[in-house]
PDB file as gemmi writes it, atoms N, CA and C in Angstrom:
CRYST1    1.000    1.000    1.000  90.00  90.00  90.00 P 1                      
ATOM      1  N   SER A   1     -14.289  11.525   2.286  1.00  0.00           N  
ATOM      2  CA  SER A   1     -13.038  11.195   2.912  1.00  0.00           C  
ATOM      3  C   SER A   1     -12.023  12.578   3.082  1.00  0.00           C  
ATOM      4  N   ASP A   2     -11.501  12.336   4.376  1.00  0.00           N  
ATOM      5  CA  ASP A   2     -10.606  13.492   4.561  1.00  0.00           C  
ATOM      6  C   ASP A   2      -9.390  13.455   3.989  1.00  0.00           C  
ATOM      7  N   ASN A   3      -8.992  14.630   3.407  1.00  0.00           N  
ATOM      8  CA  ASN A   3      -7.723  14.436   2.370  1.00  0.00           C  
ATOM      9  C   ASN A   3      -6.574  15.449   2.752  1.00  0.00           C  
ATOM     10  N   ASP A   4      -7.009  15.917   4.315  1.00  0.00           N  
ATOM     11  CA  ASP A   4      -5.931  17.006   4.731  1.00  0.00           C  
ATOM     12  C   ASP A   4      -4.722  16.402   5.291  1.00  0.00           C  
ATOM     13  N   ASP A   5      -4.957  15.097   5.390  1.00  0.00           N  
ATOM     14  CA  ASP A   5      -3.441  14.446   6.028  1.00  0.00           C  
ATOM     15  C   ASP A   5      -2.737  14.484   4.934  1.00  0.00           C  
ATOM     16  N   GLU A   6      -1.501  14.155   5.188  1.00  0.00           N  
ATOM     17  CA  GLU A   6      -0.026  14.347   4.131  1.00  0.00           C  
ATOM     18  C   GLU A   6      -0.128  12.797   3.527  1.00  0.00           C  
ATOM     19  N   SER A   7      -0.558  12.714   2.109  1.00  0.00           N  
ATOM     20  CA  SER A   7      -0.556  11.493   1.702  1.00  0.00           C  
ATOM     21  C   SER A   7       0.745  10.858   1.344  1.00  0.00           C  
ATOM     22  N   SER A   8       1.629  11.360   1.129  1.00  0.00           N  
ATOM     23  CA  SER A   8       2.967  10.851   0.563  1.00  0.00           C  
ATOM     24  C   SER A   8       3.916  10.480   1.721  1.00  0.00           C  
ATOM     25  N   THR A   9       3.947   9.274   1.798  1.00  0.00           N  
ATOM     26  CA  THR A   9       4.779   8.796   3.245  1.00  0.00           C  
ATOM     27  C   THR A   9       6.102   8.180   3.113  1.00  0.00           C  
ATOM     28  N   CYS A  10       6.241   8.043   1.739  1.00  0.00           N  
ATOM     29  CA  CYS A  10       7.549   7.136   1.564  1.00  0.00           C  
ATOM     30  C   CYS A  10       8.304   8.381   0.557  1.00  0.00           C  
ATOM     31  N   SER A  11       9.813   8.194   0.742  1.00  0.00           N  
ATOM     32  CA  SER A  11      10.331   9.241  -0.183  1.00  0.00           C  
ATOM     33  C   SER A  11      10.903   8.421  -1.521  1.00  0.00           C  
ATOM     34  N   PRO A  12       9.989   8.263  -2.403  1.00  0.00           N  
ATOM     35  CA  PRO A  12      10.125   7.567  -3.529  1.00  0.00           C  
ATOM     36  C   PRO A  12      11.474   8.037  -4.676  1.00  0.00           C  
ATOM     37  N   ASP A  13      12.529   6.900  -4.840  1.00  0.00           N  
ATOM     38  CA  ASP A  13      13.695   7.187  -5.491  1.00  0.00           C  
ATOM     39  C   ASP A  13      13.549   7.100  -7.129  1.00  0.00           C  
ATOM     40  N   THR A  14      12.477   6.065  -7.470  1.00  0.00           N  
ATOM     41  CA  THR A  14      12.309   6.277  -8.905  1.00  0.00           C  
ATOM     42  C   THR A  14      11.117   6.630  -9.357  1.00  0.00           C  
ATOM     43  N   ASP A  15      11.004   6.627 -10.710  1.00  0.00           N  
ATOM     44  CA  ASP A  15       9.816   6.960 -11.354  1.00  0.00           C  
ATOM     45  C   ASP A  15       8.577   6.049 -11.091  1.00  0.00           C  
ATOM     46  N   GLU A  16       9.114   4.573 -11.130  1.00  0.00           N  
ATOM     47  CA  GLU A  16       8.324   3.671 -10.860  1.00  0.00           C  
ATOM     48  C   GLU A  16       7.339   3.899  -9.461  1.00  0.00           C  
ATOM     49  N   GLU A  17       8.388   4.062  -8.699  1.00  0.00           N  
ATOM     50  CA  GLU A  17       7.598   4.258  -6.981  1.00  0.00           C  
ATOM     51  C   GLU A  17       6.583   5.736  -7.054  1.00  0.00           C  
ATOM     52  N   ASP A  18       7.049   6.484  -7.876  1.00  0.00           N  
ATOM     53  CA  ASP A  18       6.307   7.783  -7.925  1.00  0.00           C  
ATOM     54  C   ASP A  18       4.874   7.594  -8.572  1.00  0.00           C  
ATOM     55  N   ASP A  19       5.121   6.557  -9.949  1.00  0.00           N  
ATOM     56  CA  ASP A  19       3.715   6.546 -10.243  1.00  0.00           C  
ATOM     57  C   ASP A  19       2.883   5.452  -9.399  1.00  0.00           C  
ATOM     58  N   ARG A  20       3.412   4.525  -8.397  1.00  0.00           N  
ATOM     59  CA  ARG A  20       2.514   3.798  -7.873  1.00  0.00           C  
ATOM     60  C   ARG A  20       2.027   4.417  -6.668  1.00  0.00           C  
ATOM     61  N   MET A  21       2.680   5.107  -6.212  1.00  0.00           N  
ATOM     62  CA  MET A  21       2.202   6.201  -5.160  1.00  0.00           C  
ATOM     63  C   MET A  21       1.292   7.122  -5.490  1.00  0.00           C  
ATOM     64  N   GLU A  22       1.267   7.683  -6.782  1.00  0.00           N  
ATOM     65  CA  GLU A  22       0.232   8.613  -7.543  1.00  0.00           C  
ATOM     66  C   GLU A  22      -0.896   7.773  -7.613  1.00  0.00           C  
ATOM     67  N   THR A  23      -0.939   6.614  -8.256  1.00  0.00           N  
ATOM     68  CA  THR A  23      -2.275   5.982  -8.508  1.00  0.00           C  
ATOM     69  C   THR A  23      -2.760   5.569  -6.958  1.00  0.00           C  
ATOM     70  N   ILE A  24      -2.190   5.241  -6.067  1.00  0.00           N  
ATOM     71  CA  ILE A  24      -2.741   4.904  -4.640  1.00  0.00           C  
ATOM     72  C   ILE A  24      -3.336   6.347  -4.480  1.00  0.00           C  
ATOM     73  N   GLU A  25      -2.801   7.309  -4.427  1.00  0.00           N  
ATOM     74  CA  GLU A  25      -3.275   8.754  -4.035  1.00  0.00           C  
ATOM     75  C   GLU A  25      -4.258   9.343  -4.495  1.00  0.00           C  
ATOM     76  N   LEU A  26      -4.457   9.086  -6.007  1.00  0.00           N  
ATOM     77  CA  LEU A  26      -5.426   9.665  -6.808  1.00  0.00           C  
ATOM     78  C   LEU A  26      -6.497   8.853  -7.089  1.00  0.00           C  
ATOM     79  N   ASN A  27      -6.516   7.600  -7.008  1.00  0.00           N  
ATOM     80  CA  ASN A  27      -7.885   6.812  -7.178  1.00  0.00           C  
ATOM     81  C   ASN A  27      -8.773   6.707  -6.225  1.00  0.00           C  
ATOM     82  N   SER A  28     -10.376   6.662  -6.527  1.00  0.00           N  
ATOM     83  CA  SER A  28     -11.194   6.937  -5.601  1.00  0.00           C  
ATOM     84  C   SER A  28     -11.752   5.672  -4.906  1.00  0.00           C  
ATOM     85  N   GLY A  29     -11.508   4.647  -6.216  1.00  0.00           N  
ATOM     86  CA  GLY A  29     -12.315   3.342  -5.632  1.00  0.00           C  
ATOM     87  C   GLY A  29     -11.171   2.293  -5.514  1.00  0.00           C  
ATOM     88  N   ALA A  30     -11.203   1.490  -4.539  1.00  0.00           N  
ATOM     89  CA  ALA A  30     -10.097   0.432  -4.306  1.00  0.00           C  
ATOM     90  C   ALA A  30     -10.010  -0.685  -5.404  1.00  0.00           C  
ATOM     91  N   GLU A  31     -11.115  -1.076  -6.170  1.00  0.00           N  
ATOM     92  CA  GLU A  31     -11.035  -1.850  -7.310  1.00  0.00           C  
ATOM     93  C   GLU A  31     -10.294  -1.249  -8.186  1.00  0.00           C  
ATOM     94  N   LYS A  32     -10.390  -0.096  -8.478  1.00  0.00           N  
ATOM     95  CA  LYS A  32      -9.900   0.266  -9.851  1.00  0.00           C  
ATOM     96  C   LYS A  32      -8.397   0.549  -9.803  1.00  0.00           C  
ATOM     97  N   CYS A  33      -8.029   1.196  -8.225  1.00  0.00           N  
ATOM     98  CA  CYS A  33      -6.764   1.141  -8.021  1.00  0.00           C  
ATOM     99  C   CYS A  33      -5.954  -0.029  -7.909  1.00  0.00           C  
ATOM    100  N   ALA A  34      -6.518  -0.741  -7.216  1.00  0.00           N  
ATOM    101  CA  ALA A  34      -6.026  -2.322  -7.323  1.00  0.00           C  
ATOM    102  C   ALA A  34      -5.552  -2.758  -8.725  1.00  0.00           C  
ATOM    103  N   ARG A  35      -6.608  -2.787  -9.612  1.00  0.00           N  
ATOM    104  CA  ARG A  35      -6.184  -3.314 -10.917  1.00  0.00           C  
ATOM    105  C   ARG A  35      -5.068  -2.369 -11.724  1.00  0.00           C  
ATOM    106  N   LYS A  36      -5.292  -1.244 -11.514  1.00  0.00           N  
ATOM    107  CA  LYS A  36      -3.883  -0.267 -12.109  1.00  0.00           C  
ATOM    108  C   LYS A  36      -2.625  -0.687 -11.476  1.00  0.00           C  
ATOM    109  N   LEU A  37      -2.770  -1.000 -10.166  1.00  0.00           N  
ATOM    110  CA  LEU A  37      -1.352  -1.032  -9.532  1.00  0.00           C  
ATOM    111  C   LEU A  37      -0.843  -2.881 -10.116  1.00  0.00           C  
ATOM    112  N   LEU A  38      -1.877  -3.352 -10.338  1.00  0.00           N  
ATOM    113  CA  LEU A  38      -1.411  -5.065 -10.688  1.00  0.00           C  
ATOM    114  C   LEU A  38      -0.773  -4.646 -12.106  1.00  0.00           C  
ATOM    115  N   LYS A  39      -1.475  -3.863 -13.008  1.00  0.00           N  
ATOM    116  CA  LYS A  39      -1.162  -3.729 -14.337  1.00  0.00           C  
ATOM    117  C   LYS A  39       0.399  -3.081 -14.372  1.00  0.00           C  
ATOM    118  N   MET A  40       0.586  -1.997 -13.430  1.00  0.00           N  
ATOM    119  CA  MET A  40       2.000  -1.259 -13.174  1.00  0.00           C  
ATOM    120  C   MET A  40       2.972  -2.555 -12.901  1.00  0.00           C  
ATOM    121  N   ASN A  41       2.455  -3.728 -11.840  1.00  0.00           N  
ATOM    122  CA  ASN A  41       3.520  -4.234 -11.232  1.00  0.00           C  
ATOM    123  C   ASN A  41       3.496  -5.769 -12.187  1.00  0.00           C  
ATOM    124  N   ALA A  42       2.803  -5.895 -13.027  1.00  0.00           N  
ATOM    125  CA  ALA A  42       2.901  -7.217 -13.381  1.00  0.00           C  
ATOM    126  C   ALA A  42       4.041  -7.806 -14.005  1.00  0.00           C  
ATOM    127  N   SER A  43       5.043  -6.752 -14.388  1.00  0.00           N  
ATOM    128  CA  SER A  43       6.412  -7.576 -14.729  1.00  0.00           C  
ATOM    129  C   SER A  43       7.434  -7.182 -13.812  1.00  0.00           C  
ATOM    130  N   LEU A  44       7.065  -6.144 -12.984  1.00  0.00           N  
ATOM    131  CA  LEU A  44       8.047  -5.838 -11.988  1.00  0.00           C  
ATOM    132  C   LEU A  44       8.348  -6.850 -10.701  1.00  0.00           C  
ATOM    133  N   GLY A  45       6.987  -7.498 -10.131  1.00  0.00           N  
ATOM    134  CA  GLY A  45       7.526  -8.308  -9.144  1.00  0.00           C  
ATOM    135  C   GLY A  45       7.478  -7.578  -7.909  1.00  0.00           C  
ATOM    136  N   GLN A  46       6.973  -6.317  -7.925  1.00  0.00           N  
ATOM    137  CA  GLN A  46       7.410  -5.512  -6.444  1.00  0.00           C  
ATOM    138  C   GLN A  46       5.981  -5.482  -5.623  1.00  0.00           C  
ATOM    139  N   GLU A  47       5.557  -6.663  -5.344  1.00  0.00           N  
ATOM    140  CA  GLU A  47       4.486  -6.645  -4.418  1.00  0.00           C  
ATOM    141  C   GLU A  47       4.823  -6.151  -3.143  1.00  0.00           C  
ATOM    142  N   THR A  48       5.824  -6.566  -2.438  1.00  0.00           N  
ATOM    143  CA  THR A  48       6.341  -6.107  -1.071  1.00  0.00           C  
ATOM    144  C   THR A  48       6.537  -4.509  -0.914  1.00  0.00           C  
ATOM    145  N   GLU A  49       7.078  -4.109  -1.913  1.00  0.00           N  
ATOM    146  CA  GLU A  49       6.980  -2.370  -2.213  1.00  0.00           C  
ATOM    147  C   GLU A  49       5.610  -1.900  -1.962  1.00  0.00           C  
ATOM    148  N   ILE A  50       4.605  -2.150  -2.682  1.00  0.00           N  
ATOM    149  CA  ILE A  50       3.195  -1.918  -2.849  1.00  0.00           C  
ATOM    150  C   ILE A  50       2.754  -1.796  -1.437  1.00  0.00           C  
ATOM    151  N   CYS A  51       2.954  -3.283  -0.872  1.00  0.00           N  
ATOM    152  CA  CYS A  51       2.495  -3.314   0.568  1.00  0.00           C  
ATOM    153  C   CYS A  51       2.735  -2.625   1.348  1.00  0.00           C  
ATOM    154  N   GLN A  52       4.058  -2.211   1.544  1.00  0.00           N  
ATOM    155  CA  GLN A  52       4.890  -1.131   2.456  1.00  0.00           C  
ATOM    156  C   GLN A  52       4.226   0.137   2.242  1.00  0.00           C  
ATOM    157  N   ILE A  53       4.224   0.657   1.080  1.00  0.00           N  
ATOM    158  CA  ILE A  53       3.746   1.918   0.812  1.00  0.00           C  
ATOM    159  C   ILE A  53       2.074   2.087   1.448  1.00  0.00           C  
ATOM    160  N   ILE A  54       1.284   1.090   1.312  1.00  0.00           N  
ATOM    161  CA  ILE A  54      -0.118   1.019   1.981  1.00  0.00           C  
ATOM    162  C   ILE A  54      -0.020   0.981   3.395  1.00  0.00           C  
ATOM    163  N   ILE A  55       0.921   0.009   3.935  1.00  0.00           N  
ATOM    164  CA  ILE A  55       1.049   0.165   5.377  1.00  0.00           C  
ATOM    165  C   ILE A  55       1.707   1.511   5.988  1.00  0.00           C  
ATOM    166  N   ASP A  56       2.534   2.115   5.243  1.00  0.00           N  
ATOM    167  CA  ASP A  56       3.296   3.570   5.521  1.00  0.00           C  
ATOM    168  C   ASP A  56       2.153   4.608   5.324  1.00  0.00           C  
ATOM    169  N   ASN A  57       1.370   4.541   4.428  1.00  0.00           N  
ATOM    170  CA  ASN A  57       0.518   5.551   4.147  1.00  0.00           C  
ATOM    171  C   ASN A  57      -0.821   5.044   5.348  1.00  0.00           C  
ATOM    172  N   CYS A  58      -1.114   4.120   5.836  1.00  0.00           N  
ATOM    173  CA  CYS A  58      -2.155   3.784   6.954  1.00  0.00           C  
ATOM    174  C   CYS A  58      -1.236   4.485   8.523  1.00  0.00           C  
ATOM    175  N   ALA A  59      -0.174   4.046   8.550  1.00  0.00           N  
ATOM    176  CA  ALA A  59       0.768   4.603   9.491  1.00  0.00           C  
ATOM    177  C   ALA A  59       0.744   6.354  10.102  1.00  0.00           C  
ATOM    178  N   GLN A  60       0.716   7.088   8.667  1.00  0.00           N  
ATOM    179  CA  GLN A  60       0.779   8.190   8.556  1.00  0.00           C  
ATOM    180  C   GLN A  60      -0.370   8.983   8.944  1.00  0.00           C  
ATOM    181  N   ARG A  61      -1.437   8.143   8.754  1.00  0.00           N  
ATOM    182  CA  ARG A  61      -2.950   8.936   8.791  1.00  0.00           C  
ATOM    183  C   ARG A  61      -3.367   8.938  10.221  1.00  0.00           C  
ATOM    184  N   ARG A  62      -4.043   9.875  10.526  1.00  0.00           N  
ATOM    185  CA  ARG A  62      -4.813  10.149  12.057  1.00  0.00           C  
ATOM    186  C   ARG A  62      -5.849   9.486  12.434  1.00  0.00           C  
ATOM    187  N   ARG A  63      -6.581   9.034  11.200  1.00  0.00           N  
ATOM    188  CA  ARG A  63      -7.526   8.087  11.364  1.00  0.00           C  
ATOM    189  C   ARG A  63      -7.549   6.933  10.496  1.00  0.00           C  
ATOM    190  N   TYR A  64      -8.349   6.139  10.684  1.00  0.00           N  
ATOM    191  CA  TYR A  64      -8.426   4.927   9.741  1.00  0.00           C  
ATOM    192  C   TYR A  64      -8.820   5.232   8.170  1.00  0.00           C  
ATOM    193  N   GLU A  65      -8.410   4.954   7.563  1.00  0.00           N  
ATOM    194  CA  GLU A  65      -8.855   5.378   6.071  1.00  0.00           C  
ATOM    195  C   GLU A  65      -9.376   4.168   5.202  1.00  0.00           C  
ATOM    196  N   PRO A  66     -10.751   3.911   5.371  1.00  0.00           N  
ATOM    197  CA  PRO A  66     -11.301   2.754   4.644  1.00  0.00           C  
ATOM    198  C   PRO A  66     -10.646   2.180   3.408  1.00  0.00           C  
ATOM    199  N   PHE A  67     -10.502   3.331   2.472  1.00  0.00           N  
ATOM    200  CA  PHE A  67      -9.993   3.187   1.072  1.00  0.00           C  
ATOM    201  C   PHE A  67      -8.703   2.329   1.270  1.00  0.00           C  
ATOM    202  N   LEU A  68      -7.570   2.466   1.922  1.00  0.00           N  
ATOM    203  CA  LEU A  68      -6.657   1.556   1.937  1.00  0.00           C  
ATOM    204  C   LEU A  68      -6.512   0.187   2.521  1.00  0.00           C  
ATOM    205  N   GLY A  69      -7.664   0.041   3.682  1.00  0.00           N  
ATOM    206  CA  GLY A  69      -8.102  -1.434   3.975  1.00  0.00           C  
ATOM    207  C   GLY A  69      -8.562  -2.082   2.881  1.00  0.00           C  
ATOM    208  N   LEU A  70      -9.467  -1.376   2.259  1.00  0.00           N  
ATOM    209  CA  LEU A  70     -10.275  -1.965   1.124  1.00  0.00           C  
ATOM    210  C   LEU A  70      -9.131  -2.613  -0.219  1.00  0.00           C  
ATOM    211  N   LEU A  71      -8.172  -1.545  -0.324  1.00  0.00           N  
ATOM    212  CA  LEU A  71      -7.024  -1.641  -1.620  1.00  0.00           C  
ATOM    213  C   LEU A  71      -6.169  -2.826  -0.998  1.00  0.00           C  
ATOM    214  N   GLY A  72      -6.005  -3.004   0.136  1.00  0.00           N  
ATOM    215  CA  GLY A  72      -4.786  -4.238   0.663  1.00  0.00           C  
ATOM    216  C   GLY A  72      -5.841  -5.652   0.359  1.00  0.00           C  
ATOM    217  N   GLN A  73      -7.003  -5.223   0.764  1.00  0.00           N  
ATOM    218  CA  GLN A  73      -7.721  -6.431   1.095  1.00  0.00           C  
ATOM    219  C   GLN A  73      -8.144  -7.225  -0.808  1.00  0.00           C  
ATOM    220  N   ARG A  74      -8.323  -5.962  -1.561  1.00  0.00           N  
ATOM    221  CA  ARG A  74      -8.614  -6.334  -3.005  1.00  0.00           C  
ATOM    222  C   ARG A  74      -7.509  -6.816  -3.635  1.00  0.00           C  
ATOM    223  N   LEU A  75      -5.860  -6.365  -3.340  1.00  0.00           N  
ATOM    224  CA  LEU A  75      -4.969  -6.668  -3.732  1.00  0.00           C  
ATOM    225  C   LEU A  75      -4.818  -8.269  -3.534  1.00  0.00           C  
ATOM    226  N   CYS A  76      -4.753  -8.577  -2.084  1.00  0.00           N  
ATOM    227  CA  CYS A  76      -5.020 -10.081  -1.746  1.00  0.00           C  
ATOM    228  C   CYS A  76      -6.148 -10.991  -2.321  1.00  0.00           C  
ATOM    229  N   LEU A  77      -7.017 -10.602  -2.725  1.00  0.00           N  
ATOM    230  CA  LEU A  77      -8.180 -11.424  -3.545  1.00  0.00           C  
ATOM    231  C   LEU A  77      -7.887 -11.444  -5.057  1.00  0.00           C  
ATOM    232  N   LEU A  78      -6.917 -10.683  -5.632  1.00  0.00           N  
ATOM    233  CA  LEU A  78      -6.652 -10.622  -6.949  1.00  0.00           C  
ATOM    234  C   LEU A  78      -5.616 -11.322  -7.462  1.00  0.00           C  
ATOM    235  N   LYS A  79      -4.496 -11.287  -6.283  1.00  0.00           N  
ATOM    236  CA  LYS A  79      -3.019 -11.599  -6.451  1.00  0.00           C  
ATOM    237  C   LYS A  79      -2.435 -12.643  -5.096  1.00  0.00           C  
ATOM    238  N   SER A  80      -2.437 -13.804  -5.151  1.00  0.00           N  
ATOM    239  CA  SER A  80      -2.358 -14.273  -3.808  1.00  0.00           C  
ATOM    240  C   SER A  80      -0.823 -14.031  -3.142  1.00  0.00           C  
ATOM    241  N   GLU A  81       0.179 -13.518  -3.941  1.00  0.00           N  
ATOM    242  CA  GLU A  81       1.272 -13.199  -3.399  1.00  0.00           C  
ATOM    243  C   GLU A  81       1.324 -11.799  -2.356  1.00  0.00           C  
ATOM    244  N   TYR A  82       0.306 -11.292  -2.612  1.00  0.00           N  
ATOM    245  CA  TYR A  82       0.045  -9.825  -1.768  1.00  0.00           C  
ATOM    246  C   TYR A  82      -0.362 -10.424  -0.334  1.00  0.00           C  
ATOM    247  N   VAL A  83      -0.873 -11.671  -0.216  1.00  0.00           N  
ATOM    248  CA  VAL A  83      -1.190 -12.201   1.268  1.00  0.00           C  
ATOM    249  C   VAL A  83       0.269 -12.464   1.800  1.00  0.00           C  
ATOM    250  N   GLU A  84       1.078 -12.928   1.344  1.00  0.00           N  
ATOM    251  CA  GLU A  84       2.289 -13.377   1.828  1.00  0.00           C  
ATOM    252  C   GLU A  84       3.057 -12.021   2.223  1.00  0.00           C  
ATOM    253  N   CYS A  85       3.213 -11.119   1.208  1.00  0.00           N  
ATOM    254  CA  CYS A  85       4.084  -9.908   1.475  1.00  0.00           C  
ATOM    255  C   CYS A  85       2.993  -8.969   2.805  1.00  0.00           C  
ATOM    256  N   PHE A  86       1.728  -8.812   2.841  1.00  0.00           N  
ATOM    257  CA  PHE A  86       1.289  -8.088   4.020  1.00  0.00           C  
ATOM    258  C   PHE A  86       1.655  -8.886   5.201  1.00  0.00           C  
ATOM    259  N   GLU A  87       1.621 -10.265   5.082  1.00  0.00           N  
ATOM    260  CA  GLU A  87       1.579 -11.029   6.585  1.00  0.00           C  
ATOM    261  C   GLU A  87       3.235 -11.143   6.740  1.00  0.00           C  
ATOM    262  N   LYS A  88       4.055 -10.652   5.829  1.00  0.00           N  
ATOM    263  CA  LYS A  88       5.742 -10.396   6.343  1.00  0.00           C  
ATOM    264  C   LYS A  88       5.693  -9.232   6.624  1.00  0.00           C  
ATOM    265  N   ALA A  89       5.152  -8.372   6.281  1.00  0.00           N  
ATOM    266  CA  ALA A  89       5.120  -6.693   6.390  1.00  0.00           C  
ATOM    267  C   ALA A  89       4.804  -6.505   7.799  1.00  0.00           C  
ATOM    268  N   PHE A  90       3.619  -7.253   8.122  1.00  0.00           N  
ATOM    269  CA  PHE A  90       3.156  -6.965   9.628  1.00  0.00           C  
ATOM    270  C   PHE A  90       3.908  -7.732  10.721  1.00  0.00           C  
ATOM    271  N   HIS A  91       4.615  -8.846  10.079  1.00  0.00           N  
ATOM    272  CA  HIS A  91       5.403  -9.481  11.027  1.00  0.00           C  
ATOM    273  C   HIS A  91       6.556  -8.667  11.287  1.00  0.00           C  
ATOM    274  N   ASP A  92       7.075  -8.077  10.399  1.00  0.00           N  
ATOM    275  CA  ASP A  92       8.439  -7.394  10.709  1.00  0.00           C  
ATOM    276  C   ASP A  92       7.973  -6.028  11.217  1.00  0.00           C  
ATOM    277  N   CYS A  93       7.041  -5.572  11.053  1.00  0.00           N  
ATOM    278  CA  CYS A  93       6.514  -4.445  12.203  1.00  0.00           C  
ATOM    279  C   CYS A  93       6.247  -4.836  13.669  1.00  0.00           C  
ATOM    280  N   ALA A  94       5.972  -5.862  14.098  1.00  0.00           N  
ATOM    281  CA  ALA A  94       5.779  -6.485  15.193  1.00  0.00           C  
ATOM    282  C   ALA A  94       6.931  -6.799  15.631  1.00  0.00           C  
ATOM    283  N   ASP A  95       7.927  -7.328  15.090  1.00  0.00           N  
ATOM    284  CA  ASP A  95       9.241  -7.711  15.546  1.00  0.00           C  
ATOM    285  C   ASP A  95      10.191  -6.532  15.939  1.00  0.00           C  
ATOM    286  N   ILE A  96       9.888  -5.415  15.477  1.00  0.00           N  
ATOM    287  CA  ILE A  96      10.663  -4.155  15.901  1.00  0.00           C  
ATOM    288  C   ILE A  96      10.466  -3.921  17.464  1.00  0.00           C  
ATOM    289  N   ASP A  97      11.356  -4.140  18.116  1.00  0.00           N  
ATOM    290  CA  ASP A  97      11.443  -4.138  19.639  1.00  0.00           C  
ATOM    291  C   ASP A  97      10.089  -4.969  20.137  1.00  0.00           C  
ATOM    292  N   GLY A  98       9.775  -5.974  19.758  1.00  0.00           N  
ATOM    293  CA  GLY A  98       8.518  -6.616  20.241  1.00  0.00           C  
ATOM    294  C   GLY A  98       7.079  -5.949  20.245  1.00  0.00           C  
ATOM    295  N   THR A  99       7.300  -4.702  19.581  1.00  0.00           N  
ATOM    296  CA  THR A  99       6.062  -3.850  19.474  1.00  0.00           C  
ATOM    297  C   THR A  99       5.440  -3.538  18.147  1.00  0.00           C  
ATOM    298  N   LEU A 100       4.395  -3.429  18.224  1.00  0.00           N  
ATOM    299  CA  LEU A 100       3.949  -2.340  16.573  1.00  0.00           C  
ATOM    300  C   LEU A 100       4.572  -1.191  16.671  1.00  0.00           C  
ATOM    301  N   ARG A 101       5.182  -0.736  15.565  1.00  0.00           N  
ATOM    302  CA  ARG A 101       5.539   0.702  15.266  1.00  0.00           C  
ATOM    303  C   ARG A 101       4.803   1.910  15.240  1.00  0.00           C  
TER     304      ARG A 101                                                      
END                                                                             
């Protein structure tokens, strides 16, 4: 996978956000990364933020990164709340000026 694109796409304001972004950036396997994110997120209930981080990472890349798609899929399979969060995030993206951003 080509890692010369900038991986950090959000400007995290907390240590938890830094940890989640680092987990996404440093893991080579979507399964392992999804499980780590779920452990970190278990008591926080911040599925929406993780979905947005993944979407922002995708938007910043010059080409499709299969890892990010697989990560989103895996999170949705492991915890149904992610399905709603991704649906809402995609809907919000499409609502901006009636087009995708």
